mmCIF file as Biopython writes it, N, C-alpha, C and O atoms, coordinates in Angstrom:
data_model
#
loop_
_atom_site.group_PDB
_atom_site.id
_atom_site.type_symbol
_atom_site.label_atom_id
_atom_site.label_alt_id
_atom_site.label_comp_id
_atom_site.label_asym_id
_atom_site.label_entity_id
_atom_site.label_seq_id
_atom_site.pdbx_PDB_ins_code
_atom_site.Cartn_x
_atom_site.Cartn_y
_atom_site.Cartn_z
_atom_site.occupancy
_atom_site.B_iso_or_equiv
_atom_site.auth_seq_id
_atom_site.auth_asym_id
_atom_site.pdbx_PDB_model_num
ATOM 1   N N  . SER A ? 1  ? 4.789   -2.022  24.777  1.0 0.0 1  A 1 
ATOM 2   C CA . SER A ? 1  ? 4.700   -0.721  23.871  1.0 0.0 1  A 1 
ATOM 3   C C  . SER A ? 1  ? 3.789   0.098   24.601  1.0 0.0 1  A 1 
ATOM 4   O O  . SER A ? 1  ? 3.893   1.316   24.455  1.0 0.0 1  A 1 
ATOM 5   N N  . GLY A ? 2  ? 3.035   -0.296  25.259  1.0 0.0 2  A 1 
ATOM 6   C CA . GLY A ? 2  ? 2.125   0.728   26.136  1.0 0.0 2  A 1 
ATOM 7   C C  . GLY A ? 2  ? 1.079   1.864   24.969  1.0 0.0 2  A 1 
ATOM 8   O O  . GLY A ? 2  ? 0.739   3.044   25.059  1.0 0.0 2  A 1 
ATOM 9   N N  . MET A ? 3  ? 0.831   0.751   23.894  1.0 0.0 3  A 1 
ATOM 10  C CA . MET A ? 3  ? -0.282  1.748   22.719  1.0 0.0 3  A 1 
ATOM 11  C C  . MET A ? 3  ? -1.335  1.024   22.782  1.0 0.0 3  A 1 
ATOM 12  O O  . MET A ? 3  ? -1.475  -0.184  22.969  1.0 0.0 3  A 1 
ATOM 13  N N  . TYR A ? 4  ? -1.997  1.780   22.626  1.0 0.0 4  A 1 
ATOM 14  C CA . TYR A ? 4  ? -3.878  0.895   22.529  1.0 0.0 4  A 1 
ATOM 15  C C  . TYR A ? 4  ? -4.325  1.483   21.401  1.0 0.0 4  A 1 
ATOM 16  O O  . TYR A ? 4  ? -4.195  2.699   21.259  1.0 0.0 4  A 1 
ATOM 17  N N  . PRO A ? 5  ? -5.017  0.563   20.276  1.0 0.0 5  A 1 
ATOM 18  C CA . PRO A ? 5  ? -6.051  1.170   19.117  1.0 0.0 5  A 1 
ATOM 19  C C  . PRO A ? 5  ? -6.573  2.591   19.303  1.0 0.0 5  A 1 
ATOM 20  O O  . PRO A ? 5  ? -6.659  2.782   20.515  1.0 0.0 5  A 1 
ATOM 21  N N  . MET A ? 6  ? -6.913  3.543   18.700  1.0 0.0 6  A 1 
ATOM 22  C CA . MET A ? 6  ? -7.734  4.716   18.898  1.0 0.0 6  A 1 
ATOM 23  C C  . MET A ? 6  ? -9.173  4.558   18.906  1.0 0.0 6  A 1 
ATOM 24  O O  . MET A ? 6  ? -10.147 5.101   19.427  1.0 0.0 6  A 1 
ATOM 25  N N  . LYS A ? 7  ? -8.948  3.699   18.206  1.0 0.0 7  A 1 
ATOM 26  C CA . LYS A ? 7  ? -11.098 2.669   17.617  1.0 0.0 7  A 1 
ATOM 27  C C  . LYS A ? 7  ? -10.987 1.694   18.094  1.0 0.0 7  A 1 
ATOM 28  O O  . LYS A ? 7  ? -9.943  1.404   18.678  1.0 0.0 7  A 1 
ATOM 29  N N  . GLN A ? 8  ? -11.984 0.886   18.013  1.0 0.0 8  A 1 
ATOM 30  C CA . GLN A ? 8  ? -12.266 -0.385  17.901  1.0 0.0 8  A 1 
ATOM 31  C C  . GLN A ? 8  ? -12.122 -1.407  16.422  1.0 0.0 8  A 1 
ATOM 32  O O  . GLN A ? 8  ? -12.956 -1.172  15.547  1.0 0.0 8  A 1 
ATOM 33  N N  . PRO A ? 9  ? -11.463 -2.114  16.247  1.0 0.0 9  A 1 
ATOM 34  C CA . PRO A ? 9  ? -11.610 -2.937  15.002  1.0 0.0 9  A 1 
ATOM 35  C C  . PRO A ? 9  ? -12.547 -3.100  14.379  1.0 0.0 9  A 1 
ATOM 36  O O  . PRO A ? 9  ? -13.394 -3.679  15.059  1.0 0.0 9  A 1 
ATOM 37  N N  . LYS A ? 10 ? -12.833 -2.919  13.525  1.0 0.0 10 A 1 
ATOM 38  C CA . LYS A ? 10 ? -14.262 -3.415  12.995  1.0 0.0 10 A 1 
ATOM 39  C C  . LYS A ? 10 ? -14.455 -4.511  11.195  1.0 0.0 10 A 1 
ATOM 40  O O  . LYS A ? 10 ? -13.783 -4.299  10.186  1.0 0.0 10 A 1 
ATOM 41  N N  . HIS A ? 11 ? -15.124 -5.174  11.288  1.0 0.0 11 A 1 
ATOM 42  C CA . HIS A ? 11 ? -14.921 -6.009  10.177  1.0 0.0 11 A 1 
ATOM 43  C C  . HIS A ? 11 ? -15.165 -5.284  8.682   1.0 0.0 11 A 1 
ATOM 44  O O  . HIS A ? 11 ? -15.438 -4.097  8.862   1.0 0.0 11 A 1 
ATOM 45  N N  . PRO A ? 12 ? -15.155 -5.507  7.803   1.0 0.0 12 A 1 
ATOM 46  C CA . PRO A ? 12 ? -15.157 -4.604  6.423   1.0 0.0 12 A 1 
ATOM 47  C C  . PRO A ? 12 ? -16.820 -4.957  6.174   1.0 0.0 12 A 1 
ATOM 48  O O  . PRO A ? 12 ? -17.400 -5.886  6.736   1.0 0.0 12 A 1 
ATOM 49  N N  . PRO A ? 13 ? -17.471 -3.980  5.179   1.0 0.0 13 A 1 
ATOM 50  C CA . PRO A ? 13 ? -18.674 -4.189  5.065   1.0 0.0 13 A 1 
ATOM 51  C C  . PRO A ? 13 ? -18.833 -5.674  3.916   1.0 0.0 13 A 1 
ATOM 52  O O  . PRO A ? 13 ? -18.172 -6.010  2.934   1.0 0.0 13 A 1 
ATOM 53  N N  . ASN A ? 14 ? -20.002 -6.278  4.592   1.0 0.0 14 A 1 
ATOM 54  C CA . ASN A ? 14 ? -20.082 -7.381  3.299   1.0 0.0 14 A 1 
ATOM 55  C C  . ASN A ? 14 ? -21.257 -7.181  2.257   1.0 0.0 14 A 1 
ATOM 56  O O  . ASN A ? 14 ? -22.362 -7.722  2.241   1.0 0.0 14 A 1 
ATOM 57  N N  . THR A ? 15 ? -20.852 -6.498  1.621   1.0 0.0 15 A 1 
ATOM 58  C CA . THR A ? 15 ? -21.481 -6.134  0.161   1.0 0.0 15 A 1 
ATOM 59  C C  . THR A ? 15 ? -20.982 -6.373  -1.162  1.0 0.0 15 A 1 
ATOM 60  O O  . THR A ? 15 ? -19.793 -6.053  -1.129  1.0 0.0 15 A 1 
ATOM 61  N N  . ALA A ? 16 ? -21.202 -6.662  -1.989  1.0 0.0 16 A 1 
ATOM 62  C CA . ALA A ? 16 ? -21.356 -7.063  -3.196  1.0 0.0 16 A 1 
ATOM 63  C C  . ALA A ? 16 ? -20.120 -6.883  -4.004  1.0 0.0 16 A 1 
ATOM 64  O O  . ALA A ? 16 ? -19.367 -7.642  -4.615  1.0 0.0 16 A 1 
ATOM 65  N N  . LYS A ? 17 ? -20.194 -5.445  -3.758  1.0 0.0 17 A 1 
ATOM 66  C CA . LYS A ? 17 ? -18.860 -4.764  -4.193  1.0 0.0 17 A 1 
ATOM 67  C C  . LYS A ? 17 ? -17.289 -4.992  -4.018  1.0 0.0 17 A 1 
ATOM 68  O O  . LYS A ? 17 ? -16.350 -5.198  -4.788  1.0 0.0 17 A 1 
ATOM 69  N N  . TYR A ? 18 ? -17.465 -4.845  -2.525  1.0 0.0 18 A 1 
ATOM 70  C CA . TYR A ? 18 ? -16.267 -5.406  -1.657  1.0 0.0 18 A 1 
ATOM 71  C C  . TYR A ? 18 ? -15.872 -6.574  -1.940  1.0 0.0 18 A 1 
ATOM 72  O O  . TYR A ? 18 ? -14.657 -6.739  -2.050  1.0 0.0 18 A 1 
ATOM 73  N N  . LEU A ? 19 ? -16.805 -7.745  -2.143  1.0 0.0 19 A 1 
ATOM 74  C CA . LEU A ? 19 ? -16.356 -8.946  -1.852  1.0 0.0 19 A 1 
ATOM 75  C C  . LEU A ? 19 ? -15.911 -9.366  -3.364  1.0 0.0 19 A 1 
ATOM 76  O O  . LEU A ? 19 ? -14.884 -10.044 -3.397  1.0 0.0 19 A 1 
ATOM 77  N N  . PHE A ? 20 ? -16.353 -9.152  -4.282  1.0 0.0 20 A 1 
ATOM 78  C CA . PHE A ? 20 ? -15.796 -9.181  -5.883  1.0 0.0 20 A 1 
ATOM 79  C C  . PHE A ? 20 ? -15.443 -8.298  -6.727  1.0 0.0 20 A 1 
ATOM 80  O O  . PHE A ? 20 ? -15.615 -8.467  -7.935  1.0 0.0 20 A 1 
ATOM 81  N N  . GLY A ? 21 ? -14.839 -7.109  -6.166  1.0 0.0 21 A 1 
ATOM 82  C CA . GLY A ? 21 ? -14.844 -6.144  -6.579  1.0 0.0 21 A 1 
ATOM 83  C C  . GLY A ? 21 ? -13.720 -6.313  -7.342  1.0 0.0 21 A 1 
ATOM 84  O O  . GLY A ? 21 ? -13.621 -5.884  -8.492  1.0 0.0 21 A 1 
ATOM 85  N N  . LYS A ? 22 ? -12.525 -7.160  -6.522  1.0 0.0 22 A 1 
ATOM 86  C CA . LYS A ? 22 ? -10.951 -7.574  -6.791  1.0 0.0 22 A 1 
ATOM 87  C C  . LYS A ? 22 ? -10.948 -8.263  -7.787  1.0 0.0 22 A 1 
ATOM 88  O O  . LYS A ? 22 ? -9.869  -8.391  -8.366  1.0 0.0 22 A 1 
ATOM 89  N N  . HIS A ? 23 ? -12.226 -8.988  -8.364  1.0 0.0 23 A 1 
ATOM 90  C CA . HIS A ? 23 ? -12.155 -9.983  -9.359  1.0 0.0 23 A 1 
ATOM 91  C C  . HIS A ? 23 ? -12.323 -9.066  -11.283 1.0 0.0 23 A 1 
ATOM 92  O O  . HIS A ? 23 ? -11.752 -9.368  -12.331 1.0 0.0 23 A 1 
ATOM 93  N N  . LEU A ? 24 ? -13.202 -8.098  -11.025 1.0 0.0 24 A 1 
ATOM 94  C CA . LEU A ? 24 ? -13.584 -6.815  -11.731 1.0 0.0 24 A 1 
ATOM 95  C C  . LEU A ? 24 ? -12.578 -6.959  -12.883 1.0 0.0 24 A 1 
ATOM 96  O O  . LEU A ? 24 ? -13.105 -7.113  -13.984 1.0 0.0 24 A 1 
ATOM 97  N N  . ASN A ? 25 ? -11.211 -6.939  -12.852 1.0 0.0 25 A 1 
ATOM 98  C CA . ASN A ? 25 ? -10.218 -6.900  -13.803 1.0 0.0 25 A 1 
ATOM 99  C C  . ASN A ? 25 ? -10.584 -7.991  -14.517 1.0 0.0 25 A 1 
ATOM 100 O O  . ASN A ? 25 ? -10.794 -7.744  -15.704 1.0 0.0 25 A 1 
ATOM 101 N N  . GLN A ? 26 ? -10.704 -8.931  -14.238 1.0 0.0 26 A 1 
ATOM 102 C CA . GLN A ? 26 ? -10.888 -10.232 -15.564 1.0 0.0 26 A 1 
ATOM 103 C C  . GLN A ? 26 ? -12.291 -10.069 -15.822 1.0 0.0 26 A 1 
ATOM 104 O O  . GLN A ? 26 ? -12.672 -10.014 -16.991 1.0 0.0 26 A 1 
ATOM 105 N N  . CYS A ? 27 ? -13.104 -9.984  -14.869 1.0 0.0 27 A 1 
ATOM 106 C CA . CYS A ? 27 ? -14.790 -10.139 -15.365 1.0 0.0 27 A 1 
ATOM 107 C C  . CYS A ? 27 ? -15.293 -8.671  -15.286 1.0 0.0 27 A 1 
ATOM 108 O O  . CYS A ? 27 ? -15.363 -8.239  -14.136 1.0 0.0 27 A 1 
ATOM 109 N N  . GLU A ? 28 ? -15.678 -7.766  -16.336 1.0 0.0 28 A 1 
ATOM 110 C CA . GLU A ? 28 ? -15.711 -6.345  -16.698 1.0 0.0 28 A 1 
ATOM 111 C C  . GLU A ? 28 ? -17.532 -6.647  -16.699 1.0 0.0 28 A 1 
ATOM 112 O O  . GLU A ? 28 ? -18.259 -5.671  -16.512 1.0 0.0 28 A 1 
ATOM 113 N N  . GLU A ? 29 ? -18.081 -7.858  -16.890 1.0 0.0 29 A 1 
ATOM 114 C CA . GLU A ? 29 ? -19.353 -7.915  -17.300 1.0 0.0 29 A 1 
ATOM 115 C C  . GLU A ? 29 ? -19.968 -7.761  -15.974 1.0 0.0 29 A 1 
ATOM 116 O O  . GLU A ? 29 ? -21.011 -7.112  -16.042 1.0 0.0 29 A 1 
ATOM 117 N N  . TRP A ? 30 ? -19.668 -8.134  -14.835 1.0 0.0 30 A 1 
ATOM 118 C CA . TRP A ? 30 ? -19.881 -8.362  -13.822 1.0 0.0 30 A 1 
ATOM 119 C C  . TRP A ? 30 ? -20.424 -7.097  -12.740 1.0 0.0 30 A 1 
ATOM 120 O O  . TRP A ? 30 ? -20.972 -7.158  -11.639 1.0 0.0 30 A 1 
ATOM 121 N N  . GLU A ? 31 ? -19.997 -5.934  -13.605 1.0 0.0 31 A 1 
ATOM 122 C CA . GLU A ? 31 ? -20.018 -4.534  -12.908 1.0 0.0 31 A 1 
ATOM 123 C C  . GLU A ? 31 ? -21.356 -4.766  -13.057 1.0 0.0 31 A 1 
ATOM 124 O O  . GLU A ? 31 ? -21.836 -5.485  -12.181 1.0 0.0 31 A 1 
ATOM 125 N N  . ASP A ? 32 ? -22.018 -4.418  -13.809 1.0 0.0 32 A 1 
ATOM 126 C CA . ASP A ? 32 ? -23.297 -4.140  -13.637 1.0 0.0 32 A 1 
ATOM 127 C C  . ASP A ? 32 ? -24.400 -4.837  -13.241 1.0 0.0 32 A 1 
ATOM 128 O O  . ASP A ? 32 ? -25.518 -4.337  -13.365 1.0 0.0 32 A 1 
ATOM 129 N N  . PHE A ? 33 ? -24.172 -6.373  -12.592 1.0 0.0 33 A 1 
ATOM 130 C CA . PHE A ? 33 ? -24.712 -6.882  -11.627 1.0 0.0 33 A 1 
ATOM 131 C C  . PHE A ? 33 ? -24.124 -6.623  -10.086 1.0 0.0 33 A 1 
ATOM 132 O O  . PHE A ? 33 ? -24.571 -7.443  -9.283  1.0 0.0 33 A 1 
ATOM 133 N N  . LEU A ? 34 ? -23.345 -5.789  -9.605  1.0 0.0 34 A 1 
ATOM 134 C CA . LEU A ? 34 ? -22.542 -5.990  -8.562  1.0 0.0 34 A 1 
ATOM 135 C C  . LEU A ? 34 ? -23.404 -4.181  -8.116  1.0 0.0 34 A 1 
ATOM 136 O O  . LEU A ? 34 ? -24.019 -4.124  -7.052  1.0 0.0 34 A 1 
ATOM 137 N N  . HIS A ? 35 ? -23.358 -3.346  -8.702  1.0 0.0 35 A 1 
ATOM 138 C CA . HIS A ? 35 ? -23.729 -2.534  -8.778  1.0 0.0 35 A 1 
ATOM 139 C C  . HIS A ? 35 ? -25.276 -2.243  -8.060  1.0 0.0 35 A 1 
ATOM 140 O O  . HIS A ? 35 ? -26.353 -2.520  -8.588  1.0 0.0 35 A 1 
ATOM 141 N N  . GLY A ? 36 ? -25.176 -1.925  -7.385  1.0 0.0 36 A 1 
ATOM 142 C CA . GLY A ? 36 ? -26.568 -1.415  -6.526  1.0 0.0 36 A 1 
ATOM 143 C C  . GLY A ? 36 ? -26.994 -2.943  -5.480  1.0 0.0 36 A 1 
ATOM 144 O O  . GLY A ? 36 ? -27.876 -2.788  -4.634  1.0 0.0 36 A 1 
ATOM 145 N N  . TRP A ? 37 ? -26.471 -4.032  -5.584  1.0 0.0 37 A 1 
ATOM 146 C CA . TRP A ? 37 ? -26.412 -5.111  -5.422  1.0 0.0 37 A 1 
ATOM 147 C C  . TRP A ? 37 ? -26.211 -5.670  -3.852  1.0 0.0 37 A 1 
ATOM 148 O O  . TRP A ? 37 ? -26.141 -6.879  -3.632  1.0 0.0 37 A 1 
#
């Protein structure tokens, strides 16, 4: 199709909030530990 990406793809950040944030619905007590880690 001749289309190219507008910018280079990059990995998402390796933060605790990003890695474990999807589990906060079941484990709300984790939020205090993940904030600022």
